[in-house]
VEXPA-261475 format. One line per 10 residues: their letters; for each residue x, y, z of N, C-alpha, C. Coordinates in Angstrom, 2 decimals. Last residue first. Layout:
N
A> X,Y,Z,X,Y,Z,X,Y,Z ~ ... $
This chain:
325
XXXXXXXXXX> 128.74,109.67,104.78,128.56,110.09,106.06,129.78,110.52,106.77 ~ 129.31,108.61,102.38,128.64,109.91,102.29,128.37,110.42,103.71 ~ 129.22,105.43,103.70,129.52,106.23,102.54,128.68,107.51,102.46 ~ 129.43,105.71,107.31,128.92,105.06,106.13,129.33,105.96,104.98 ~ 130.33,107.39,109.31,131.18,106.31,108.98,130.70,105.56,107.76 ~ 127.12,108.11,110.45,128.59,108.48,110.54,129.39,107.25,110.28 ~ 124.65,106.83,108.10,125.20,107.13,109.43,126.64,107.59,109.42 ~ 121.62,105.89,106.66,122.96,106.52,106.49,123.42,107.12,107.86 ~ 119.89,103.09,106.37,120.09,104.19,107.37,121.53,104.67,107.16 ~ 117.54,101.84,104.09,118.96,102.14,104.36,119.02,103.28,105.41 $
XXXXXXXXXX> 115.25,99.01,103.85,115.61,100.40,103.88,117.06,100.63,104.31 ~ 114.33,96.50,104.15,115.22,96.77,103.02,115.70,98.15,102.95 ~ 112.47,96.86,106.24,113.62,95.97,106.35,114.73,96.05,105.30 ~ 110.73,98.89,107.41,111.41,99.03,106.09,112.64,98.18,106.17 ~ 109.83,98.16,109.88,108.80,98.40,108.86,109.34,98.65,107.42 ~ 112.25,97.74,111.19,111.17,96.74,111.36,110.07,96.92,110.23 ~ 113.69,100.00,110.73,114.09,98.75,110.11,113.01,97.74,110.20 ~ 112.23,101.91,112.28,112.38,102.14,110.82,112.74,100.82,110.09 ~ 112.50,100.75,114.81,111.17,100.85,114.17,111.33,101.04,112.72 ~ 115.23,101.03,115.32,114.69,99.69,115.24,113.35,99.69,114.54 $
XXXXXXXXXX> 115.67,103.82,115.39,116.15,103.04,114.30,115.52,101.59,114.19 ~ 112.75,105.78,116.20,113.97,105.09,116.65,114.38,104.13,115.45 ~ 111.70,108.37,113.96,111.48,107.23,114.84,112.85,106.74,115.30 ~ 110.69,110.91,112.67,111.92,110.74,113.43,111.81,109.66,114.42 ~ 109.52,111.44,109.26,109.31,111.06,110.62,110.70,110.88,111.31 ~ 107.95,113.23,106.58,109.02,112.55,107.18,108.70,112.24,108.65 ~ 106.82,114.72,103.73,106.41,113.76,104.77,107.60,113.09,105.26 ~ 108.34,118.00,103.34,107.85,116.73,102.83,107.41,115.86,104.05 ~ 108.07,121.53,103.13,108.16,120.32,103.93,107.68,119.11,103.24 ~ 109.76,123.30,100.62,108.44,122.86,101.15,108.64,121.54,101.96 $
XXXXXXXXXX> 112.05,123.84,99.25,111.59,124.81,100.28,110.31,124.45,100.95 ~ 112.52,121.68,97.61,112.18,122.98,96.97,111.59,123.95,98.02 ~ 111.76,119.69,100.32,112.06,119.67,98.85,111.60,120.93,98.25 ~ 112.92,119.07,103.62,112.17,119.85,102.60,112.64,119.46,101.20 ~ 112.84,118.32,107.02,113.17,117.81,105.63,112.26,118.45,104.57 ~ 114.33,118.97,110.14,113.37,119.40,109.11,113.85,118.80,107.78 ~ 114.80,118.49,113.59,115.15,118.18,112.22,114.05,118.52,111.29 ~ 115.84,119.87,116.57,114.73,119.76,115.62,115.27,119.51,114.21 ~ 117.43,118.40,119.52,117.26,119.37,118.38,116.08,119.02,117.55 ~ 117.90,117.08,121.79,118.01,116.28,120.54,117.81,117.14,119.31 $
XXXXXXXXXX> 119.04,117.63,124.91,118.74,118.35,123.70,118.96,117.43,122.48 ~ 117.38,115.75,127.52,118.59,116.06,126.72,118.20,116.73,125.40 ~ 114.62,117.21,129.37,115.33,116.10,128.61,116.50,116.69,127.89 ~ 113.03,118.95,130.70,114.43,118.92,131.12,115.20,117.85,130.39 ~ 110.38,118.69,129.99,111.11,119.90,129.58,112.60,119.85,129.85 ~ 109.55,116.32,131.33,109.72,116.33,129.89,110.59,117.55,129.44 ~ 110.93,114.96,134.06,110.41,116.20,133.62,110.64,116.33,132.13 ~ 112.30,112.55,133.86,110.93,112.53,134.32,110.17,113.80,134.00 ~ 114.29,112.35,130.76,114.03,112.64,132.21,112.61,112.62,132.54 ~ 113.39,111.12,128.02,114.64,111.06,128.77,114.35,111.17,130.26 $
XXXXXXXXXX> 111.53,111.65,126.10,111.62,110.26,126.61,112.92,110.03,127.38 ~ 111.62,114.00,124.90,110.46,113.82,125.83,110.49,112.43,126.50 ~ 114.42,116.02,124.47,113.87,114.65,124.39,112.75,114.53,125.37 ~ 114.03,119.43,123.62,114.29,118.45,124.68,113.68,117.12,124.31 ~ 115.50,121.40,121.09,114.39,120.51,121.47,114.80,119.47,122.49 ~ 117.85,122.85,120.43,116.77,123.51,121.19,115.51,122.69,121.49 ~ 119.58,123.07,117.24,119.33,122.67,118.64,118.15,123.34,119.26 ~ 118.66,122.02,113.94,119.01,123.08,114.86,118.71,122.64,116.26 ~ 119.12,120.74,110.69,118.97,120.52,112.11,119.41,121.75,112.89 ~ 117.91,119.59,107.44,118.58,120.55,108.34,118.27,120.22,109.84 $
XXXXXXXXXX> 117.91,118.22,104.28,117.68,117.95,105.69,118.51,118.89,106.53 ~ 116.40,118.33,101.27,117.40,119.06,102.03,117.02,118.82,103.57 ~ 116.27,116.25,98.34,115.83,116.57,99.65,116.88,117.45,100.35 ~ 117.40,115.55,95.94,116.51,116.72,95.93,115.95,117.05,97.31 ~ 119.14,113.50,96.80,118.04,113.25,95.93,116.94,114.33,95.93 ~ 120.28,115.29,99.54,120.23,113.99,98.90,119.01,113.85,98.05 ~ 122.11,117.15,101.76,121.28,117.24,100.58,121.43,115.87,99.90 ~ 122.13,118.23,105.10,122.44,117.14,104.18,121.52,117.31,102.97 ~ 123.45,120.04,107.82,122.67,120.12,106.53,123.11,118.90,105.67 ~ 124.86,119.24,110.12,123.94,120.44,110.15,122.97,120.51,108.97 $
XXXXXXXXXX> 126.58,117.21,110.76,126.78,117.95,109.50,125.88,119.25,109.39 ~ 125.82,116.33,113.28,127.23,116.62,112.98,127.41,117.48,111.74 ~ 123.07,115.88,112.89,123.53,116.84,113.91,124.96,117.23,113.67 ~ 123.09,113.84,110.99,122.51,115.22,110.68,122.98,116.29,111.64 ~ 124.23,111.83,112.59,124.82,112.29,111.36,124.43,113.68,110.97 ~ 122.33,111.54,114.57,123.74,111.89,114.93,124.48,112.42,113.73 ~ 120.18,110.76,113.29,120.15,112.08,113.83,121.54,112.52,114.21 ~ 120.78,108.96,110.28,120.84,109.01,111.74,120.80,110.47,112.18 ~ 118.39,108.88,107.75,119.72,109.38,108.11,119.70,109.46,109.71 ~ 116.80,106.63,105.44,116.83,107.35,106.79,118.32,107.84,106.96 $
XXXXXXXXXX> 114.40,105.50,103.09,115.68,106.04,103.35,115.73,106.80,104.74 ~ 111.83,104.82,102.44,112.73,103.72,102.91,114.20,104.18,103.04 ~ 110.39,107.83,103.49,110.18,106.55,102.77,111.17,105.53,103.34 ~ 112.58,109.22,105.51,111.72,109.59,104.38,111.57,108.38,103.50 ~ 113.57,109.80,108.82,113.14,108.81,107.84,112.24,109.45,106.75 ~ 116.15,110.10,110.90,115.19,111.01,110.12,114.85,110.19,108.90 ~ 116.39,108.39,114.04,116.73,108.57,112.63,115.73,109.50,111.92 ~ 117.72,107.86,117.26,116.75,108.51,116.39,117.34,108.62,115.01 ~ 118.53,104.57,118.63,119.01,105.90,118.12,117.90,106.51,117.24 ~ 117.96,102.14,119.50,117.20,103.23,120.16,117.71,104.61,119.67 $
XXXXXXXXXX> 119.75,100.44,118.06,118.27,100.42,117.86,117.46,101.55,118.40 ~ 122.61,102.11,116.58,121.93,101.47,117.70,120.39,101.53,117.61 ~ 123.72,101.27,113.33,123.07,102.28,114.22,122.35,101.61,115.35 ~ 124.24,98.84,112.08,125.25,99.48,112.79,124.78,100.61,113.78 ~ 121.53,96.48,112.40,122.12,97.67,111.77,123.22,98.22,112.63 ~ 120.12,94.29,113.32,121.59,94.12,113.15,122.23,95.33,112.48 ~ 117.43,92.78,114.85,117.97,94.06,114.48,119.50,93.94,114.44 ~ 114.30,91.09,115.01,115.70,91.10,114.89,116.18,92.48,114.57 ~ 111.45,91.50,117.27,112.07,91.32,115.94,113.60,91.32,116.09 ~ 110.08,92.03,119.52,110.51,90.71,119.38,111.24,90.49,118.01 $
XXXXXXXXXX> 109.52,94.42,121.92,109.95,94.25,120.54,110.62,92.85,120.43 ~ 108.81,95.36,124.52,108.05,94.35,123.84,108.37,94.21,122.36 ~ 110.74,98.27,124.22,109.71,97.61,125.02,108.91,96.65,124.11 ~ 114.03,98.16,122.73,112.62,98.61,122.83,111.77,97.70,123.61 ~ 117.18,98.34,124.32,116.27,97.60,123.48,114.83,98.11,123.70 ~ 118.82,100.00,125.80,119.46,99.25,124.79,118.50,98.51,123.93 ~ 117.91,103.48,126.66,118.01,102.05,126.86,118.64,101.33,125.71 ~ 117.35,106.03,126.31,118.73,105.73,126.61,118.97,104.26,126.92 ~ 114.74,106.37,125.96,115.55,106.51,124.78,117.07,106.34,125.03 ~ 113.87,105.94,128.67,113.54,105.01,127.58,114.49,105.07,126.43 $
XXXXXXXXXX> 114.05,107.47,130.91,115.26,106.79,130.50,115.03,105.92,129.26 ~ 110.65,107.08,131.73,111.94,107.71,132.12,113.14,106.83,131.62 ~ 108.02,107.17,130.75,109.06,106.28,130.20,110.41,106.72,130.51 ~ 106.32,109.15,131.56,106.19,107.92,132.27,107.22,106.83,131.77 ~ 107.15,112.43,132.16,107.40,111.36,131.26,107.29,110.06,131.96 ~ 104.97,115.10,132.78,105.83,114.06,133.31,105.98,112.93,132.32 ~ 103.15,116.67,131.49,104.50,117.24,131.78,105.46,116.29,132.37 ~ 100.28,115.56,133.12,100.85,116.13,131.96,102.16,116.89,132.33 ~ 99.14,113.19,134.53,100.22,113.98,135.05,100.96,114.61,133.84 ~ 95.61,113.40,133.77,96.92,112.83,133.63,97.95,113.75,134.31 $
XXXXXXXXXX> 93.47,115.01,134.67,93.20,113.60,134.24,94.52,112.84,134.23 ~ 93.69,117.66,135.22,93.94,116.68,136.34,93.85,115.26,135.93 ~ 93.00,119.04,132.90,94.44,118.99,133.31,94.71,118.02,134.41 ~ 90.90,117.97,130.60,90.92,117.97,132.06,92.32,117.92,132.51 ~ 91.62,118.44,127.97,90.25,118.68,128.39,90.18,118.90,129.89 ~ 94.78,120.08,127.50,93.94,118.96,127.97,92.55,119.40,128.29 ~ 95.37,121.82,124.37,95.36,121.82,125.82,94.53,120.62,126.29 ~ 97.20,122.64,121.48,96.27,121.68,122.11,96.47,121.79,123.66 ~ 97.45,125.93,120.23,98.15,124.81,120.89,97.06,123.92,121.63 ~ 97.66,127.86,117.23,96.95,127.40,118.41,97.60,126.14,118.95 $
XXXXXXXXXX> 99.43,130.82,115.87,98.94,129.42,115.85,98.19,129.14,117.16 ~ 100.63,133.14,115.55,99.17,133.20,115.66,98.55,131.85,115.65 ~ 103.29,132.52,115.24,102.94,133.22,116.37,101.40,133.32,116.55 ~ 104.80,130.28,113.78,103.36,130.49,113.78,102.95,131.20,115.04 ~ 107.53,130.26,114.06,106.97,130.10,112.67,105.53,130.55,112.68 ~ 107.80,130.50,116.85,108.49,131.50,115.98,107.86,131.48,114.55 ~ 106.40,128.30,117.72,105.92,129.62,118.01,106.56,130.73,117.17 ~ 108.10,126.20,116.84,106.70,126.36,116.34,106.25,127.78,116.53 ~ 110.30,126.73,118.46,110.47,126.83,117.01,109.11,127.01,116.30 ~ 109.22,126.28,121.00,109.76,127.64,120.69,109.88,127.78,119.14 $
XXXXXXXXXX> 108.62,123.61,120.93,107.54,124.55,120.98,108.00,125.90,120.57 ~ 110.59,121.70,118.67,110.55,122.48,119.90,109.37,123.41,119.78 ~ 109.02,119.15,116.64,109.83,120.26,116.84,109.68,120.84,118.27 ~ 108.22,117.22,114.20,108.40,117.02,115.60,109.42,118.08,115.98 ~ 105.94,118.40,111.70,107.29,118.47,112.27,107.28,118.08,113.76 ~ 104.37,116.90,108.89,104.31,117.38,110.26,105.70,117.42,110.78 ~ 102.49,116.26,105.92,103.70,116.74,106.53,103.49,117.23,107.94 ~ 100.35,113.25,105.91,100.56,114.73,105.71,101.81,115.20,106.43 ~ 99.35,110.21,104.23,100.17,110.98,105.26,100.34,112.47,104.93 ~ 96.45,108.60,103.70,97.36,109.53,103.14,98.04,110.30,104.33 $
XXXXXXXXXX> 96.23,105.12,104.57,95.87,106.51,104.77,96.91,107.41,104.11 ~ 95.57,102.18,102.73,96.62,103.07,103.25,96.11,104.49,103.45 ~ 94.28,98.90,102.98,94.04,100.33,102.75,95.09,101.17,103.48 ~ 94.75,96.38,103.85,95.38,96.82,102.63,95.15,98.23,102.23 ~ 91.60,95.95,105.40,92.99,95.47,105.24,93.52,95.84,103.83 ~ 89.02,96.73,106.18,89.85,97.68,105.37,91.26,97.27,105.13 ~ 88.10,94.54,107.76,87.40,94.90,106.52,88.29,95.79,105.58 ~ 91.13,93.21,109.28,89.78,93.59,109.23,89.30,94.00,107.81 ~ 94.42,94.42,109.63,93.44,93.39,110.01,92.10,93.95,109.76 ~ 95.87,96.53,108.75,96.53,95.24,108.66,95.56,94.08,109.03 $
XXXXXXXXXX> 95.95,99.63,107.17,95.07,98.66,107.82,95.65,97.24,107.64 ~ 98.57,101.93,107.69,98.00,100.90,106.86,97.09,99.98,107.65 ~ 100.40,103.76,108.72,99.01,104.20,108.34,98.31,103.26,107.42 ~ 102.87,103.07,109.64,102.63,103.08,108.18,101.33,103.71,107.79 ~ 102.65,103.27,112.41,103.88,103.72,111.75,103.70,103.89,110.25 ~ 100.18,102.12,113.08,100.35,103.54,113.17,101.54,103.98,112.38 ~ 98.25,99.85,111.53,99.59,100.09,111.93,99.88,101.56,111.94 ~ 94.92,99.07,112.51,95.83,99.79,111.63,97.16,99.95,112.32 ~ 92.02,97.08,112.27,93.22,97.38,113.02,94.25,97.99,112.01 ~ 88.49,97.81,112.03,89.74,97.38,111.41,90.94,97.84,112.23 $
XXXXXXXXXX> 86.10,98.71,112.81,86.88,97.91,113.82,88.02,97.22,113.11 ~ 84.68,100.42,111.29,84.72,99.01,110.84,85.45,98.07,111.82 ~ 84.56,102.80,112.78,83.53,102.55,111.81,83.48,101.02,111.41 ~ 86.73,103.28,114.30,85.45,103.04,115.01,84.29,102.72,114.09 ~ 89.84,101.70,113.72,88.89,102.74,113.38,87.49,102.28,113.89 ~ 92.69,101.45,115.82,91.57,100.86,115.15,90.66,101.99,114.73 ~ 96.34,101.01,115.95,95.13,101.81,116.10,93.99,100.99,115.56 ~ 99.14,99.92,117.62,98.09,99.36,116.65,96.80,100.22,116.95 ~ 102.36,101.31,118.08,100.90,101.29,118.33,100.07,100.66,117.21 ~ 105.12,99.07,118.05,104.43,100.29,117.53,102.94,100.15,117.74 $
XXXXXXXXXX> 106.50,96.86,118.50,106.60,97.83,119.51,106.01,99.23,119.03 ~ 105.55,95.11,116.59,106.94,95.62,116.47,107.09,96.83,117.35 ~ 102.49,96.08,117.58,103.09,95.28,116.62,104.49,95.90,116.35 ~ 100.20,96.19,120.31,101.38,96.62,119.64,101.81,95.65,118.53 ~ 97.07,97.43,121.70,98.02,96.42,121.26,99.13,97.08,120.50 ~ 95.21,99.29,122.30,95.87,98.70,123.43,96.98,97.65,123.06 ~ 94.02,100.59,120.28,93.54,99.24,120.50,94.11,98.69,121.80 ~ 92.81,103.96,120.22,93.87,103.03,120.45,93.39,101.63,120.83 ~ 90.92,105.18,117.33,91.17,105.05,118.74,92.34,104.07,118.93 ~ 89.60,107.42,114.85,90.50,106.36,115.32,90.60,106.33,116.88 $
XXXXXXXXXX> 87.13,107.52,112.35,87.61,108.12,113.64,88.47,106.96,114.27 ~ 86.66,108.30,108.85,87.05,107.39,109.94,87.39,108.15,111.18 ~ 84.46,108.74,106.25,85.23,109.45,107.29,85.46,108.50,108.46 ~ 84.51,107.62,102.91,84.10,107.35,104.36,85.05,108.11,105.25 ~ 85.58,107.93,100.41,84.33,108.59,100.68,83.81,108.38,102.09 ~ 88.00,106.43,100.76,86.99,106.04,99.88,85.59,106.63,100.11 ~ 88.70,107.85,103.79,88.99,106.72,102.98,87.87,106.35,102.10 ~ 90.08,110.47,105.72,89.09,110.08,104.75,89.58,108.87,103.90 ~ 91.90,111.37,107.52,90.99,110.34,108.02,90.00,109.91,106.93 ~ 95.30,111.84,106.87,93.92,112.26,106.42,93.02,111.12,106.79 $
XXXXXXXXXX> 97.65,111.77,109.61,96.95,111.17,108.51,95.63,111.85,108.13 ~ 100.85,112.19,110.98,99.46,112.79,110.76,98.91,112.12,109.50 ~ 103.06,110.91,113.44,102.55,110.83,112.09,101.16,111.42,112.02 ~ 105.78,110.13,115.18,104.73,111.09,115.19,104.27,111.33,113.76 ~ 107.40,107.71,116.96,106.87,107.98,115.66,105.70,108.96,115.82 ~ 108.75,106.45,119.03,108.99,107.83,118.87,108.51,108.28,117.44 ~ 108.12,103.97,119.87,109.03,104.03,118.73,109.28,105.49,118.33 ~ 106.74,104.51,122.20,107.65,103.41,122.20,108.59,103.32,120.96 ~ 105.01,106.62,121.62,106.22,106.91,122.41,107.20,105.74,122.31 ~ 103.40,107.53,118.84,103.74,106.26,119.51,104.98,106.49,120.30 $
XXXXXXXXXX> 100.95,109.69,117.87,102.26,109.62,118.43,102.38,108.30,119.11 ~ 98.90,111.35,115.44,99.26,110.17,116.19,100.70,110.26,116.67 ~ 96.07,112.90,114.33,97.44,113.19,114.79,97.82,112.06,115.73 ~ 93.96,112.68,111.66,94.38,111.94,112.91,95.84,112.29,113.19 ~ 91.73,115.04,110.18,93.06,114.36,110.26,93.06,113.57,111.61 ~ 89.92,116.59,107.68,89.83,115.75,108.89,91.02,114.88,109.01 ~ 90.51,119.84,106.68,90.87,118.48,106.42,90.69,117.63,107.69 ~ 90.19,122.56,107.29,89.06,121.85,106.56,89.33,120.38,106.34 ~ 92.40,123.16,108.81,92.30,123.71,107.47,91.21,123.04,106.65 ~ 91.71,120.20,110.57,92.60,121.35,110.44,92.61,121.82,109.02 $
XXXXXXXXXX> 90.11,118.36,112.92,89.97,118.87,111.58,90.77,120.21,111.47 ~ 90.92,115.32,114.69,90.77,116.70,114.57,90.44,117.04,113.14 ~ 91.83,113.02,117.04,90.94,113.17,115.90,90.55,114.68,115.78 ~ 94.80,112.10,118.32,93.87,113.21,118.29,93.05,113.20,117.08 ~ 96.46,109.58,120.20,95.63,109.99,119.00,94.84,111.16,119.22 ~ 97.97,109.62,122.63,98.48,108.96,121.38,97.74,109.28,120.10 ~ 97.73,110.24,125.39,96.48,110.00,124.55,96.80,109.40,123.19 ~ 100.10,110.71,126.61,99.02,110.04,127.40,97.78,109.64,126.58 ~ 101.68,112.02,124.78,102.24,110.82,125.49,101.15,110.01,126.18 ~ 100.26,114.21,124.01,100.22,113.04,123.12,100.73,111.81,123.81 $
XXXXXXXXXX> 101.08,115.90,126.05,99.68,115.45,126.02,99.57,114.17,125.15 ~ 103.72,116.30,125.66,103.33,116.05,126.98,101.83,115.63,127.06 ~ 103.78,117.00,122.98,104.08,115.56,123.33,103.69,115.31,124.81 ~ 101.25,119.22,121.83,102.41,118.93,122.73,102.56,117.44,123.01 ~ 100.64,120.26,118.80,100.11,119.13,119.66,101.29,118.71,120.60 ~ 99.77,123.16,117.22,100.76,122.42,117.88,100.16,121.46,118.80 ~ 98.60,124.48,114.07,98.35,123.89,115.42,99.55,123.09,115.90 ~ 97.40,126.67,111.71,98.57,126.11,112.34,98.29,125.67,113.76 ~ 96.06,127.13,108.74,95.55,126.80,110.06,96.65,126.00,110.73 ~ 96.98,127.51,106.20,96.99,128.64,107.10,96.55,128.34,108.55 $
XXXXXXXXXX> 96.69,124.95,105.10,95.91,126.04,104.54,95.82,127.18,105.51 ~ 97.92,123.60,107.88,97.23,123.21,106.65,96.39,124.37,106.27 ~ 100.58,122.66,109.94,99.89,123.76,109.34,99.30,123.37,107.95 ~ 101.93,121.46,112.98,101.19,121.18,111.70,100.58,122.45,111.22 ~ 104.08,119.93,115.18,103.66,121.16,114.56,103.19,120.97,113.16 ~ 104.14,118.29,118.03,103.98,118.03,116.67,103.33,119.25,116.08 ~ 106.68,119.30,120.35,105.38,119.31,119.95,105.35,118.72,118.50 ~ 108.90,119.32,123.17,108.51,118.78,121.89,107.02,118.95,121.64 ~ 110.13,122.21,124.88,109.33,120.95,124.86,108.95,120.59,123.42 ~ 111.62,124.53,125.01,112.27,123.38,124.55,111.35,122.14,124.43 $
XXXXXXXXXX> 109.86,126.40,126.08,110.17,126.58,124.68,110.89,125.35,124.16 ~ 107.26,124.90,128.14,108.69,125.37,127.97,108.99,125.49,126.46 ~ 103.96,125.63,128.72,104.88,124.90,127.86,106.26,125.62,127.87 ~ 102.29,127.17,130.17,102.78,126.00,130.89,103.84,125.26,130.00 ~ 101.32,129.16,128.48,102.39,129.53,129.38,103.00,128.31,130.15 ~ 99.90,129.74,126.04,100.34,128.39,126.42,101.60,128.55,127.36 ~ 99.21,132.18,124.96,98.59,131.78,126.24,99.10,130.43,126.74 ~ 100.43,132.36,122.47,100.86,133.28,123.62,100.26,132.98,124.92 ~ 98.98,130.51,121.02,100.40,130.29,121.24,100.85,131.12,122.49 ~ 95.68,129.92,122.39,96.64,130.64,121.57,98.03,130.44,121.98 $
XXXXXXXXXX> 94.41,126.62,122.75,94.63,127.94,123.25,95.56,128.57,122.33 ~ 91.86,124.06,122.20,93.11,124.76,121.89,93.17,126.12,122.60 ~ 90.67,120.71,122.30,90.47,122.13,122.69,91.88,122.78,122.53 ~ 89.14,118.02,120.54,90.27,118.78,120.99,89.95,120.20,121.30 ~ 87.45,115.61,120.82,86.98,116.92,120.77,87.98,117.83,121.28 ~ 88.94,113.24,121.02,88.03,113.40,119.93,87.41,114.73,119.79 ~ 91.76,111.71,121.93,91.12,113.01,122.14,90.23,113.28,120.84 ~ 91.84,108.27,123.22,92.06,109.31,122.22,91.32,110.60,122.57 ~ 93.04,106.84,126.12,91.92,107.49,125.41,92.30,108.51,124.44 ~ 94.05,103.81,126.66,94.76,105.11,126.44,93.75,105.88,125.54 $
XXXXXXXXXX> 91.95,102.07,126.46,92.48,102.35,127.76,93.44,103.54,127.74 ~ 90.91,101.46,124.03,90.61,102.86,124.50,91.14,103.04,125.98 ~ 91.24,98.15,124.88,90.76,99.08,123.82,90.42,100.35,124.53 ~ 93.49,97.98,127.78,92.46,97.42,126.83,92.13,98.52,125.74 ~ 97.15,97.96,128.22,95.75,98.54,128.40,94.77,97.94,127.42 ~ 99.26,96.04,127.20,98.80,96.24,128.56,97.38,96.74,128.69 ~ 99.80,95.39,124.70,100.70,96.27,125.32,100.36,96.54,126.74 ~ 99.51,92.26,123.17,98.96,93.17,124.14,100.03,94.14,124.71 ~ 100.54,91.91,119.76,100.58,91.60,121.20,99.90,92.64,122.04 ~ 100.87,90.54,116.62,100.14,91.65,117.40,99.97,91.15,118.87 $
XXXXXXXXXX> 101.87,88.39,115.54,102.74,89.47,115.68,102.11,90.60,116.48 ~ 99.72,86.59,115.27,100.60,86.41,116.44,101.64,87.50,116.60 ~ 98.58,87.24,112.89,97.93,87.77,114.05,98.84,87.62,115.33 ~ 100.69,88.31,110.21,100.30,87.18,111.13,99.74,87.77,112.42 ~ 99.08,90.68,108.08,100.15,90.25,108.94,99.82,89.03,109.75 ~ 96.74,91.22,106.83,97.94,91.31,105.97,99.18,90.86,106.76 ~ 93.50,89.68,106.86,94.70,90.29,107.57,95.91,90.22,106.70 ~ 90.36,88.55,107.13,91.20,89.41,106.27,92.28,90.05,107.16 ~ 89.00,87.27,109.00,89.33,86.48,107.80,90.20,87.26,106.89 ~ 88.33,88.98,110.98,89.64,88.37,111.13,89.93,87.44,109.85 $
XXXXXXXXXX> 86.61,91.70,111.19,86.64,90.66,110.22,88.06,90.05,110.22 ~ 85.24,92.67,114.31,86.44,92.73,113.36,86.41,91.46,112.46 ~ 83.46,92.52,116.30,83.02,93.09,114.98,84.16,93.25,113.98 ~ 84.69,91.46,118.56,83.73,90.66,117.91,83.26,91.19,116.55 ~ 87.26,91.68,120.06,86.94,92.41,118.86,85.94,91.64,118.04 ~ 88.01,90.15,122.09,87.64,91.39,122.49,87.24,92.30,121.25 ~ 88.99,87.88,120.90,87.67,87.82,121.48,87.15,89.18,121.93 ~ 91.62,88.34,120.17,90.63,88.55,119.20,89.20,88.53,119.74 ~ 93.25,87.65,122.29,92.75,89.00,122.27,91.71,89.25,121.16 ~ 94.20,85.17,121.65,92.98,85.26,122.48,92.42,86.62,122.56 $
XXXXXXXXXX> 96.50,84.75,120.04,95.38,85.57,119.54,94.07,85.42,120.34 ~ 99.32,85.20,122.08,98.28,84.24,121.57,97.04,85.00,121.28 ~ 100.78,87.08,123.41,100.85,87.08,121.97,99.83,86.16,121.38 ~ 101.11,89.15,126.15,100.35,88.06,125.61,100.40,88.13,124.12 ~ 102.42,91.38,127.23,103.21,90.51,126.42,102.43,89.25,125.89 ~ 100.75,91.82,130.22,101.72,92.40,129.22,102.45,91.29,128.53 ~ 99.40,90.31,132.08,98.70,90.72,130.83,99.68,91.19,129.77 ~ 100.98,89.86,134.18,100.65,88.71,133.36,99.97,89.08,132.07 ~ 101.29,92.36,135.35,102.35,91.87,134.54,101.99,90.65,133.66 ~ 98.19,94.20,135.12,98.90,93.08,135.72,100.05,92.60,134.79 $
XXXXXXXXXX> 98.23,97.72,135.02,97.88,96.39,134.46,98.71,95.36,135.17 ~ 98.55,100.57,135.13,97.72,99.79,136.14,97.29,98.48,135.57 ~ 100.15,102.15,133.63,98.91,101.70,133.01,97.99,100.86,133.95 ~ 102.31,102.32,135.39,101.57,103.59,134.98,100.20,103.17,134.45 ~ 103.21,99.66,135.44,102.65,100.31,136.67,101.80,101.49,136.28 ~ 104.20,99.35,132.86,103.08,98.52,133.36,102.37,99.11,134.52 ~ 106.28,101.26,132.95,105.19,101.41,132.04,103.96,100.60,132.46 ~ 107.96,100.21,134.90,107.30,101.54,135.19,106.11,101.66,134.23 ~ 108.76,97.87,133.71,108.03,97.76,134.89,107.25,99.13,135.19 ~ 110.23,98.97,131.46,109.05,98.09,131.24,108.14,97.99,132.44 $
XXXXX> 112.24,100.31,132.95,111.34,101.03,132.11,110.09,100.25,131.80 ~ 113.53,98.17,134.13,112.89,99.13,134.93,111.93,99.98,134.19 ~ 114.48,96.81,131.93,113.63,96.17,132.81,112.85,97.16,133.65 ~ 116.26,98.66,130.74,115.04,98.34,130.06,114.01,97.57,130.95 ~ 118.29,98.74,132.82,117.51,99.99,132.41,116.23,99.59,131.79 $
């Protein structure tokens, strides 16, 4: 299964298999303006995912339509749902799958909406750093099977999962994360009937609505992941992550509601997995998880278990059969 998924991924990106998986820092030659004297991680951990810089093009001038006019979206399709100061927007995974980064301004806040399909991480960041406004693009590289972004102001490299600069001038800088839900479009539309929905600049540019990673979340091991993993939860299982604590989606789905340390986790059915079948809308029902404190959404993510442990090796995944599960 994983062999076929990796092959399909390479074919979709139109790259030579010899390019995929290069780990020797020869890739540094493509980044002449990056300060490699500063880095927080071993450069050998950063590998080519196939495409070159901006080979997966970010969306820098996003266009939107009203919720009621988004007739091409099935109610079960996954979106990243965001609301800032009354400005509500949905970013369909059918689009994020092919672009991974949207540079936008919502509620007056300049943000980067990011999605890495290889680890199912959907995170939103404030793009302001020390009085400087950054714009992000895809580097074409991965670390722990997670997208490595770069900013176009300093050519520093950033880990998408954490929102931290790991190579270059801004090494050690962390972006502020903002609450966002990975939810069914129908759930977003119920909450924000007057919201807006991201649409492609050119609908013919990509095969929007098709999943290029067919069967990925049903595989045994992530693409181009070289780390260890020994948690009881399968590496490709979804978890609901808040900081260094996570709860398996299986556990939350079974209980429906979990209360822990002032957090309230809830789950409802109705969201299709975007990483299952070729038709994104036809994926298995993984449902929508929400995490709140005092009735307000907190910053959380729903990555695969391997990614959570890769970036939080001392973190805990609560699961069926564990204490309290």
